[in-house]
C-alpha positions in Angstrom: 20.5 86.2 125.9 19.7 83.0 126.8 16.6 81.2 128.1 15.5 78.9 130.4 12.3 76.5 130.2 11.7 73.4 131.7 11.1 71.0 129.1 7.9 68.4 130.7 9.1 65.3 128.8 12.4 65.2 129.6 12.5 67.3 133.3 16.3 68.9 132.1 16.3 72.7 131.6 17.5 73.7 127.8 19.2 76.5 126.7 18.6 78.5 123.6 18.7 82.1 122.4 15.6 81.3 120.5 12.6 79.2 122.4 8.9 78.3 121.2 7.8 75.8 122.9 9.0 73.0 124.9 8.9 70.8 122.1 10.6 73.0 119.7 13.4 73.4 122.1 13.9 69.1 121.8 13.7 69.7 118.0 17.0 72.1 118.0 18.7 70.2 120.5 18.3 67.1 118.6 19.4 68.4 115.2 22.8 70.2 117.2 23.5 66.9 118.4 23.1 65.1 114.9 25.5 67.5 113.8 28.3 66.7 116.2 27.5 62.8 115.7 27.9 63.0 111.9 31.2 65.4 112.7 32.5 62.6 114.7 31.4 60.3 111.8 33.3 61.6 109.3 36.5 62.5 111.1 36.4 58.5 112.2 35.5 57.7 108.6 38.4 59.4 107.4 40.8 58.1 109.6 40.0 54.5 108.6 40.3 55.5 105.1 44.2 56.7 105.6 44.5 53.2 107.4 47.2 50.5 104.8 48.0 47.4 106.0 50.8 45.8 104.4 51.1 42.1 104.5 54.1 41.4 102.5 55.9 38.0 102.4 59.5 39.7 103.0 59.1 43.0 104.9 62.6 44.0 103.0 62.2 43.8 99.6 60.8 47.4 99.1 63.6 50.4 99.4 63.7 53.8 98.3 66.0 54.3 95.1 69.6 53.4 95.8 72.2 56.4 96.0 73.8 56.8 92.4 77.5 57.4 92.1 77.6 60.9 90.6 79.9 64.1 90.0 78.9 67.2 89.9 81.0 68.9 87.0 78.5 71.1 85.9 78.3 72.8 89.1 81.6 73.0 89.8 82.0 74.9 86.6 79.5 77.2 87.6 80.8 78.3 91.0 84.4 78.8 89.7 83.1 80.5 86.3 85.5 83.7 86.0 82.4 85.6 85.0 79.9 83.9 87.9 77.3 85.8 90.0 77.2 85.8 93.7 74.9 83.3 94.8 73.9 79.5 96.1 74.7 76.7 93.7 72.9 73.8 94.9 74.2 70.1 94.5 71.0 68.4 93.8 69.7 65.0 92.7 66.4 64.9 94.4 65.1 63.6 90.9 67.1 60.3 91.2 66.8 60.2 94.8 63.0 60.4 94.5 62.3 62.7 97.4 60.3 66.0 96.8 63.1 68.6 98.5 67.0 69.1 97.2 69.6 66.5 98.5 72.7 65.5 97.7 72.4 62.7 99.6 69.3 61.1 101.2 70.3 62.9 104.7 72.7 66.1 103.5 72.2 68.5 101.2 75.7 70.6 99.6 76.3 73.5 98.1 78.9 75.6 96.4 78.8 79.4 98.1 80.2 81.6 95.3 80.6 85.5 96.9 82.2 87.9 94.1 84.9 90.6 96.2 83.1 92.8 98.0 79.8 91.2 97.8 77.3 90.0 100.6 74.8 87.2 100.5 72.3 86.0 103.4 70.7 82.9 103.7 68.5 80.7 106.5 68.7 77.0 106.2 66.1 74.7 107.9 68.9 73.1 109.5 70.5 71.9 112.9 73.6 72.8 111.7 75.7 74.6 108.4 79.2 73.3 107.9 81.9 74.8 106.0 85.4 74.3 103.5 86.8 77.5 101.9 88.0 76.5 98.7 89.5 80.0 98.0 89.3 83.6 99.0 88.8 85.4 102.5 86.0 86.8 104.5 83.8 87.3 107.1 80.6 85.3 107.9 78.1 85.9 110.8 76.0 84.1 112.2 73.5 85.1 115.1 76.1 86.8 117.7 79.2 84.8 116.4 81.3 86.0 113.9 84.2 84.0 111.9 87.0 85.6 109.7 87.6 82.7 107.1 90.4 82.2 104.7 91.0 79.5 101.8 91.6 76.2 103.7 89.4 76.6 106.7 87.1 74.6 108.0 83.8 76.0 110.1 80.6 75.6 111.8 77.7 77.4 113.0 74.4 76.1 114.7 71.2 76.2 112.6 68.5 78.2 113.6 70.0 81.5 112.5 70.4 83.6 109.5 74.1 83.5 108.1 75.6 86.4 106.2 78.7 85.8 104.1 80.8 88.9 103.0 84.3 88.0 100.6 86.9 90.7 100.6 88.0 89.3 97.4 86.0 86.5 95.1 85.5 83.3 97.4 84.2 80.0 96.7 82.8 78.0 99.9 81.6 74.3 99.9 78.8 74.0 102.6 76.8 71.2 103.9 73.7 70.9 106.0 71.2 67.8 107.2 68.4 69.9 105.6 67.1 67.0 104.1 67.0 65.0 107.0 64.4 67.8 108.9 62.4 68.1 105.3 62.1 63.9 106.1 60.2 64.5 109.1 58.6 68.0 108.1 60.9 69.4 110.9 61.7 73.2 111.4 65.4 74.7 112.2 65.9 75.0 116.1 65.0 78.3 117.4 67.8 81.1 117.8 70.0 80.1 120.6 68.4 76.3 120.9 70.6 74.3 118.9 73.0 71.8 120.0 75.3 72.9 117.8 78.3 75.7 118.4 79.9 78.0 116.5 83.3 76.5 115.9 86.6 77.7 113.6 89.4 75.1 112.7 92.2 77.8 110.4 94.1 76.3 107.8 97.2 76.8 109.6 96.4 74.6 112.6 94.6 71.8 109.9 98.2 71.5 108.8 100.1 71.3 112.2 97.7 68.8 112.6 98.2 67.0 109.5 102.1 67.4 109.4 102.3 65.0 112.7 99.8 62.6 111.3 102.3 62.3 108.0 105.0 61.0 110.6 102.8 58.2 111.6 103.4 55.1 110.2 100.7 53.3 107.9 99.7 50.0 109.4 97.2 47.4 108.0 94.4 49.4 109.8 95.0 52.4 108.6 91.9 53.7 106.6 93.4 57.1 105.6 96.1 59.9 106.4 93.2 62.0 107.4 91.9 64.5 110.6 88.2 64.7 111.7 86.6 68.1 113.1 84.7 67.4 115.9 83.7 69.7 118.7 82.8 69.5 122.6 79.2 69.6 121.7 79.3 66.3 119.4 81.4 64.6 122.0 81.9 61.4 122.8 81.6 61.0 118.9 84.1 62.4 116.6 81.0 64.5 114.3 81.1 67.9 113.3 77.6 67.9 113.9 76.0 65.5 115.6 74.7 63.3 112.4 77.5 64.5 110.3 81.4 63.9 110.2 83.7 65.7 108.4 87.4 65.3 107.7 90.5 66.0 105.1 92.2 62.7 104.0 95.1 62.5 102.2 97.2 60.5 100.0 100.7 60.7 99.2 101.8 60.4 95.8 102.0 57.0 94.2 99.9 56.0 97.2 97.1 53.5 97.5 94.1 53.3 100.2 93.1 50.0 101.5 89.5 49.3 99.7 86.8 49.7 102.6 83.4 49.9 102.5 81.0 51.7 105.2 77.2 52.2 105.9 77.5 55.9 105.5 77.4 57.5 101.9 80.2 60.0 101.4 80.4 63.0 99.5 84.3 63.9 98.3 85.4 67.5 97.7 88.6 66.9 95.8 90.9 69.8 96.8 94.0 68.7 95.1 92.6 66.1 92.4 95.2 65.4 89.8 96.3 62.4 88.9 94.2 61.0 91.4 91.1 58.4 91.0 88.7 56.2 92.8 87.6 52.9 92.6 84.1 52.3 93.3 83.1 48.9 93.2 84.8 47.9 89.2 84.1 51.9 88.3 87.3 54.0 88.0 86.7 57.7 88.8 89.0 60.5 87.7 88.9 63.0 90.1 88.5 66.9 89.0 90.0 69.2 91.4 87.1 71.5 92.8 84.4 68.7 92.1 82.4 66.9 94.5 81.6 62.8 93.3 79.2 60.6 95.7 80.3 57.3 97.2 77.4 55.4 97.5 76.8 53.7 101.2 78.0 49.8 101.3 80.0 50.3 98.1 83.8 49.0 98.1 85.6 51.8 97.2 89.4 52.9 97.0 91.6 56.1 96.3 94.8 56.0 94.1 97.6 58.8 93.8 98.8 58.6 90.7 99.8 62.5 90.3 103.3 63.9 91.8 101.1 66.1 94.5 99.8 64.7 97.6 95.8 63.7 97.4 93.3 66.4 99.3 89.7 65.9 100.0 87.2 67.5 102.1 85.3 64.5 103.2 81.5 64.7 104.4 79.4 61.9 105.5 76.1 60.8 107.1 78.0 58.2 109.1 77.5 60.4 112.5 73.8 58.9 112.0 74.6 55.5 111.4 77.3 55.7 114.2 74.3 56.7 116.9 72.0 53.8 115.3 75.1 51.4 115.8 75.3 50.6 112.6 78.3 52.2 110.9 79.2 48.6 108.9 82.9 49.2 108.5 84.9 46.6 106.9 87.9 45.9 104.8 86.2 44.0 102.0 
């Protein structure tokens, strides 16, 4: 309970739960103010101590570690191990990228999802969207109220912010990519359920083949960057991206064919679906493909693909080029 008394020195009313004299009340008030001032001083001092002043002669002479050329061979072997367990296998080179969170390239994390026959696996990724390519098997995936029945060669995507459940009818291997590292970089959370910009979309293998067959009949020109099909949705229009910052495609190359060397600012993760007799040239390095394995092509490096096998090359390509398109910095060129 508060009492009031008039302070003869300040002519102000002082409130206190314990009053002895007017002079005593003034002392209590003074101590209180000093505590507040001290707290403010400490806060301002801490703010100023956090301040860093950079004055380099060249602002652009610092960068994060470069994205390396890399093949994920041990991860591929784990995913395809006949005796392997159901689980998630991250393609993580955060030690090379120097990120405190898992990453395949700075803005994308890829995984193999191995699901043994009859098994089920759940996950909740901190991502705005999830994109999947089915390497092997068939089954059913659920995300929120949506479900997708999938089989070998299908592509599908889910919005972020929900728990996803996969169940395999027979042993299945799914390749999954998300933008988890991009959200982690800003310490952001996945969208709330129902609030993602992304939608559930399914591109069945049979429909993909129909579209590819039509593309095979199209004559190649000097401007043909690939015999491929990109996967996009109404939610990402007018771009051709699968989720806003990630673009994906099935790329192909006829037996004996060579893809024209080119470069772009987006880094690429190339999953070799049919890689026998295939190699890439990344700058001056020859990289032989291994079916089922993923490899990184760093952004801005000149690269091309070459088919010396007797079957059509096929790959599932994931790029963060969608982010560069939005920033208006795709950087595509033929040399």
